[in-house]
C-alpha positions as CSV (number, residue, x, y, z in Angstrom):
1,X,-21.6,198.4,89.3
2,X,-22.4,196.1,92.7
3,X,-23.5,193.2,91.1
4,X,-25.1,191.0,94.4
5,X,-25.0,187.4,92.2
6,X,-21.0,188.1,91.1
7,X,-20.7,188.4,95.0
8,X,-22.6,185.8,95.8
9,X,-20.6,183.7,93.4
10,X,-17.3,184.8,94.5
11,X,-18.3,184.3,98.2
12,X,-19.4,181.1,97.9
13,X,-15.8,180.1,96.0
14,X,-14.1,181.4,98.7
15,X,-15.7,179.6,101.0
16,X,-15.5,176.2,99.0
17,X,-11.8,177.1,98.6
18,X,-11.2,177.6,102.6
19,X,-13.0,174.6,103.5
20,X,-11.1,172.3,100.8
21,X,-8.4,173.4,102.4
22,X,-9.1,173.6,106.0
23,X,-11.6,171.0,106.6
24,X,-10.5,169.6,110.1
25,X,-9.2,166.2,109.3
26,X,-9.9,166.4,105.5
27,X,-8.6,169.4,104.6
28,X,-5.9,169.6,102.3
29,X,-3.8,171.0,104.8
30,X,-4.8,168.6,107.3
31,X,-3.8,166.1,105.1
32,X,-0.7,167.5,104.1
33,X,0.4,167.6,108.0
34,X,-0.5,164.2,108.1
35,X,1.5,162.9,105.9
36,X,4.2,165.2,106.8
37,X,3.7,163.9,110.3
38,X,3.9,160.2,109.3
39,X,6.3,160.8,106.8
40,X,8.8,161.6,109.9
41,X,7.6,158.8,112.1
42,X,8.3,156.7,109.4
43,X,12.0,157.9,109.2
44,X,12.6,157.9,113.2
45,X,11.4,154.1,113.2
46,X,13.0,153.1,110.4
47,X,16.3,155.0,112.2
48,X,15.2,153.0,115.3
49,X,15.6,149.6,113.6
50,X,19.1,150.3,111.9
51,X,20.5,151.4,115.0
52,X,19.1,148.6,116.8
53,X,20.4,145.8,114.3
54,X,24.0,147.8,114.5
55,X,23.9,147.5,118.3
56,X,23.2,143.8,117.7
57,X,26.0,143.6,115.5
58,X,28.4,144.5,118.3
59,X,28.5,147.9,116.5
60,X,27.9,151.2,117.5
61,X,25.5,153.5,114.7
62,X,26.9,156.1,113.0
63,X,25.3,159.2,111.4
64,X,26.6,157.9,107.4
65,X,25.2,154.4,108.7
66,X,21.8,156.1,109.0
67,X,21.3,158.0,106.3
68,X,22.7,155.4,104.0
69,X,20.0,153.1,105.5
70,X,17.0,156.1,105.1
71,X,18.4,157.2,101.7
72,X,18.3,160.7,102.5
73,X,21.2,163.4,103.1
74,X,23.3,163.5,105.9
75,X,22.3,166.9,106.9
76,X,18.6,165.4,107.0
77,X,19.5,162.7,109.1
78,X,21.5,164.3,111.5
79,X,17.9,167.1,112.0
80,X,16.0,163.9,112.5
81,X,18.7,162.6,114.9
82,X,18.8,165.3,117.0
83,X,15.0,165.3,117.1
84,X,15.1,161.6,118.3
85,X,17.8,162.5,121.0
86,X,15.2,165.6,122.0
87,X,12.8,162.6,122.3
88,X,14.9,160.8,124.5
89,X,14.7,157.8,122.1
90,X,18.6,157.8,122.1
91,X,21.7,159.8,122.8
92,X,25.0,160.5,120.5
93,X,28.2,160.6,121.5
94,X,30.7,161.8,119.7
95,X,29.8,160.1,116.1
96,X,28.2,157.1,118.0
97,X,24.6,156.8,118.1
98,X,23.0,154.6,120.9
99,X,19.5,153.7,122.0
100,X,17.9,155.1,125.3
101,X,15.4,152.2,126.9
102,X,12.0,153.9,125.5
103,X,14.2,154.1,122.0
104,X,15.4,150.4,122.1
105,X,11.4,149.7,123.3
106,X,9.8,151.3,120.3
107,X,13.1,149.5,117.9
108,X,11.5,145.6,119.0
109,X,7.9,146.9,118.6
110,X,8.5,147.8,115.1
111,X,10.8,145.3,114.6
112,X,8.2,142.5,116.3
113,X,5.4,144.5,113.6
114,X,7.5,143.7,110.7
115,X,8.1,139.8,111.1
116,X,4.8,139.1,112.4
117,X,3.6,140.7,109.4
118,X,6.3,138.8,107.0
119,X,4.8,135.4,109.3
120,X,1.3,136.3,108.2
121,X,2.0,136.9,104.7
122,X,4.3,133.7,104.4
123,X,1.2,131.7,106.3
124,X,-2.1,132.7,105.3
125,X,-1.5,134.4,101.9
126,X,-0.7,133.5,98.3
127,X,2.0,136.5,97.9
128,X,5.3,135.4,96.8
129,X,8.4,135.3,98.8
130,X,9.8,137.8,96.7
131,X,7.0,140.5,98.5
132,X,6.9,139.6,101.7
133,X,9.8,142.0,102.9
134,X,8.4,145.0,101.2
135,X,4.9,144.5,102.0
136,X,6.0,144.2,106.0
137,X,8.0,147.5,105.7
138,X,4.4,149.3,104.2
139,X,2.3,147.8,107.0
140,X,4.9,147.6,110.2
141,X,4.4,151.4,110.9
142,X,0.3,151.2,111.1
143,X,0.2,148.3,114.2
144,X,-0.2,149.1,117.3
145,X,0.9,146.9,120.1
146,X,-2.3,145.8,120.4
147,X,-2.9,144.4,116.7
148,X,0.6,143.3,116.9
149,X,-0.3,141.2,120.0
150,X,-3.9,140.0,118.0
151,X,-1.2,139.0,115.2
152,X,1.0,137.2,117.5
153,X,-1.6,135.2,119.0
154,X,-3.4,134.4,116.0
155,X,-0.1,132.6,114.4
156,X,0.6,131.0,117.4
157,X,3.4,133.1,119.0
158,X,6.1,132.2,116.2
159,X,9.8,133.1,117.6
160,X,10.9,133.5,113.9
161,X,9.8,134.9,110.7
162,X,9.5,133.1,107.5
163,X,13.5,134.2,106.6
164,X,14.5,132.7,109.8
165,X,15.1,136.1,111.7
166,X,13.8,136.1,115.6
167,X,10.5,138.1,116.5
168,X,10.5,139.5,119.8
169,X,8.3,138.7,122.5
170,X,6.0,141.1,124.0
171,X,9.0,141.3,126.8
172,X,11.3,142.1,124.2
173,X,13.1,138.7,124.5
174,X,15.0,137.5,121.2
175,X,15.7,133.4,120.4
176,X,18.8,133.9,118.1
177,X,18.5,131.5,115.0
178,X,22.2,130.4,116.2
179,X,23.0,129.9,112.6
180,X,26.5,130.1,111.2
181,X,27.0,130.9,107.3
182,X,27.0,128.4,104.8
183,X,30.8,129.5,103.6
184,X,31.7,128.3,107.1
185,X,30.2,124.6,106.8
186,X,32.6,121.8,107.1
187,X,32.5,119.9,103.3
188,X,29.9,117.1,103.4
189,X,28.6,117.8,106.8
190,X,24.5,118.0,107.1
191,X,22.8,121.1,108.1
192,X,19.6,122.9,108.2
193,X,19.0,126.2,106.9
194,X,17.6,128.5,109.8
195,X,18.1,132.1,108.4
196,X,18.3,133.8,104.7
197,X,19.3,137.7,104.6
198,X,16.5,139.6,102.6
199,X,18.7,142.6,103.0
200,X,20.0,143.9,100.3
201,X,16.7,142.9,98.2
202,X,19.2,142.3,95.3
203,X,20.7,139.3,97.3
204,X,18.0,137.8,98.9
205,X,16.1,137.7,95.0
206,X,19.0,135.7,94.0
207,X,18.9,133.6,97.0
208,X,14.8,133.4,96.0
209,X,15.5,132.5,92.5
210,X,17.7,129.5,93.8
211,X,14.4,128.1,95.9
212,X,16.2,128.1,99.2
213,X,13.7,128.4,102.3
214,X,14.5,128.2,106.1
215,X,13.7,124.2,107.2
216,X,16.0,122.7,103.9
217,X,18.7,120.1,104.4
218,X,22.1,121.2,102.8
219,X,25.5,119.5,102.2
220,X,28.4,121.5,101.2
221,X,30.6,119.4,98.4
222,X,32.7,122.4,97.1
223,X,33.9,125.7,99.0
224,X,37.0,128.0,96.8
225,X,37.5,131.5,96.7
226,X,35.7,131.2,93.4
227,X,31.9,129.6,94.6
228,X,30.7,127.6,96.9
229,X,28.8,124.5,95.4
230,X,25.9,122.4,97.4
231,X,22.7,119.8,97.2
232,X,20.1,121.0,98.4
233,X,16.6,118.5,98.1
234,X,18.0,116.5,95.3
235,X,19.5,119.7,93.4
236,X,22.9,121.2,93.3
237,X,23.0,125.0,93.9
238,X,26.2,126.9,93.0
239,X,27.1,130.3,94.9
240,X,29.6,133.1,94.8
241,X,31.0,133.5,98.2
242,X,29.7,136.6,99.0
243,X,26.4,135.4,98.7
244,X,26.8,132.1,99.9
245,X,27.7,133.8,103.3
246,X,23.6,135.4,103.3
247,X,22.7,131.6,104.0
248,X,22.9,131.0,107.7
249,X,23.2,126.8,108.7
250,X,23.3,124.7,111.6
251,X,25.0,121.1,111.9
252,X,22.4,118.5,112.4
253,X,23.2,115.6,114.3
254,X,22.0,112.7,111.6
255,X,22.1,110.1,114.4
256,X,19.2,112.1,116.2
257,X,17.7,113.5,112.8
258,X,18.0,111.1,109.9
259,X,18.6,113.5,107.0
260,X,15.9,113.2,104.2
261,X,17.2,110.9,101.3
262,X,16.0,113.5,98.4
263,X,19.4,113.2,96.3
264,X,17.7,111.1,93.6
265,X,14.2,112.6,93.8
266,X,13.5,114.8,90.9
267,X,10.7,118.0,90.6
268,X,7.5,116.9,89.3
269,X,8.2,119.1,86.1
270,X,10.7,116.1,84.9
271,X,7.8,113.6,84.9
272,X,7.0,113.2,81.0
273,X,3.2,111.9,80.0
274,X,2.2,108.8,81.0
275,X,5.1,107.9,83.8
276,X,3.6,107.6,87.2
277,X,6.2,108.7,89.9
278,X,5.8,108.8,94.1
279,X,5.7,112.1,95.6
280,X,8.5,112.5,98.2
281,X,7.9,115.9,99.9
282,X,6.5,119.2,99.1
283,X,9.2,121.9,99.0
284,X,9.9,123.8,102.2
285,X,9.4,126.7,100.2
286,X,5.8,126.2,99.6
287,X,3.9,127.8,102.2
288,X,0.7,128.8,103.9
289,X,-2.6,128.0,101.5
290,X,-0.7,126.7,98.7
291,X,0.7,124.0,101.3
292,X,-2.7,123.4,102.9
293,X,-4.5,123.2,99.3
294,X,-1.9,120.3,98.1
295,X,-2.1,118.5,101.5
296,X,-5.7,118.4,100.9
297,X,-5.4,117.3,97.2
298,X,-4.0,114.2,98.6
299,X,-0.2,115.5,97.6
300,X,1.8,113.7,100.6
301,X,4.8,111.7,101.0
302,X,4.0,108.4,99.0
303,X,1.4,109.2,97.1
304,X,1.2,107.9,93.3
305,X,0.9,110.7,90.7
306,X,0.8,110.2,86.7
307,X,1.3,113.0,84.5
308,X,-2.4,112.7,82.0
309,X,-2.0,115.7,79.2
310,X,-0.7,119.3,79.0
311,X,-3.5,122.3,78.3
312,X,-2.8,123.9,74.3
313,X,-1.1,126.7,75.8
314,X,1.6,123.8,77.6
315,X,0.5,125.3,80.9
316,X,-0.9,123.9,83.6
317,X,-0.4,120.2,83.3
318,X,-3.0,117.9,84.5
319,X,-2.1,115.2,87.2
320,X,-3.9,112.5,88.2
321,X,-4.0,112.2,92.1
322,X,-5.6,109.7,94.0
323,X,-8.2,109.1,91.4
324,X,-8.8,112.7,90.5
325,X,-7.5,115.1,87.5
326,X,-6.3,118.0,89.2
327,X,-4.2,121.0,87.6
328,X,-1.1,122.4,88.6
329,X,0.7,125.7,86.8
330,X,4.5,124.7,86.5
331,X,6.1,126.9,89.1
332,X,3.6,124.5,91.2
333,X,4.6,121.8,89.8
334,X,8.4,122.6,90.8
335,X,7.2,122.3,94.5
336,X,6.5,119.0,94.6
337,X,9.5,116.5,94.8
338,X,8.7,112.8,93.1
339,X,10.8,109.8,92.6
340,X,10.2,108.1,89.1
341,X,8.5,104.7,89.2
342,X,10.7,101.6,87.5
343,X,8.3,100.2,85.8
């Protein structure tokens, strides 16, 4: 027997399901299509970056190399590259892949967006340096050319990102860092770190754990097939040559640019209670908002600083600086170089 109420309920349910699936721009079907489109676009832009980087190194990209970078199968990569060739972003000649002018322009845009966003994270946020690359990977695909130009202007049109990689200009110009691998630096020759390779992540994580950053002065004192031993800002470091090769340096002329004398300095964490020391420098690894905060607190070269007391939990520690007591966590204090007073 026909029941109008049941029919109405069924009709309402069907309409509701159809709306959930096909509501313009908000329905599940349209969201699925958008997600699929974004996924393919992200893969295409990552492929463009990979091919461009291979070209910069004087090598022709291959299907195997692109598949390894994108972490997808070679079959899926072949389909993707064929689509990109149809879009005139690249040409495939045998087993070699080359960018077309439109493809190179698109690659430079995504590289510029990535490196400018890393610079933003380093200078304007409190994110740890180990997070910069991953977060920039997420946002780079969502920045338009106008967004990127505005970001560059706000940052003062920087030429390099926090790792030392060159940031392409809007016209596609690139200023190379001009460095050489740390493994090639002659012994006892002062040099400045100009680039830290941030890929693969496992190698960059080790460099970050050593406290290395662009701008630091380095001097190699031992080089062997087993290790590279060097001094940076008064601290000794040892790296396997394979890891050290990911650090690029440029020799400095000490007659023009005197090398900072930090060999007898220590991190602020070495200061015992009641001891007074003089601030020698703030580590180049301290950037952005935190560096500005230190300077606002009066932590400048030549400032006297005294360790007063530690919190019950052991961290943070209170220090007397310019008549004020401030608390610093251990990881913050480690960024401040001091020279103890001999009084």
